[in-house]
N, C-alpha and C positions, 0 to 999 in steps of 0.2 A: 809067094812073098807078097807081104802089105806093107808096105812106105812108115820110113819112122821118121816120126816130128823131134824138127830140130830140140835139142838139148834132153831127150829119150835115153835112157844109159845104153849101150850096144850091151846086145846079148853077151856071156862069156863063152866062149869058142876055140879048140884048136884050132893049128894049123902044121902040114908037115910039110918043110923045108923039100927042098928037089933031091935030097941025098937021105930022108925021111926021118930027120929028126922033128921033135914033135916042141911048141911053142904055145904056152897059154894067154889070152886075151889078158884074166890075170895078175899070173902071174908079170906080165907086163907093164899092166897099170900102176904096178907098184912103185915101181921105176919111174912112172909121171906117163906124161901127155903120148898116143900111144899114133902116130899116122898111118892109115889105110888107105892103099894104093889100088885098085883095080884098072884092073888095064889085061888088054889082046892086043899080043903083037902087030896082028896085021890091021889093028886099026888106027887109019888117019890120026885122029885127035888124038891116042896114045901116042903115038911115033912125035906126034906136033908137043904135045906137053912134057913128054917123061924128060925133057934136055932141063927143062926150066924145075923140075921136081928132083931133078940129080946138083943140082946148083943151093935151093935150100937145103938138103943134106948137106951138102959139104959145107956150106956154113952154120947148120946149128944140129944134123944126125948125132948122135949119141950123144951128144953133151944135153947138160944141163938136163938130166930126166928123158931126153926126146927120145922114140923109140919108131925106123921110119916101119913098115911090113908094105912089102909091094905082091902084090895077091894074083894071078895070069888067070888068065882063060884059058890058056895053052898048054898041051905037055911037057913036062920038064927038056925035051929037045927043044921044042921054039925056043920056049922059056928062056935057057940060056944061049939061042946068039942072040936075044932079042936083044 
């Protein structure tokens, strides 16, 4: 995978939730800004950072066209426990 330069539009993709629902980036972008949060439950940096992401989400998530997606590298069971 190559590095994407700042300001380069993200390639369009679809993700599935733990319960199998599909969500596409193109549809999310139609609603406004999309914040992608990549994490792994066993990562100490992720464990430290996630409460701050949750604070930001609680202040602006879902309002004013903001969409937050947490993208886990773990299996669904580990992700749900995190």
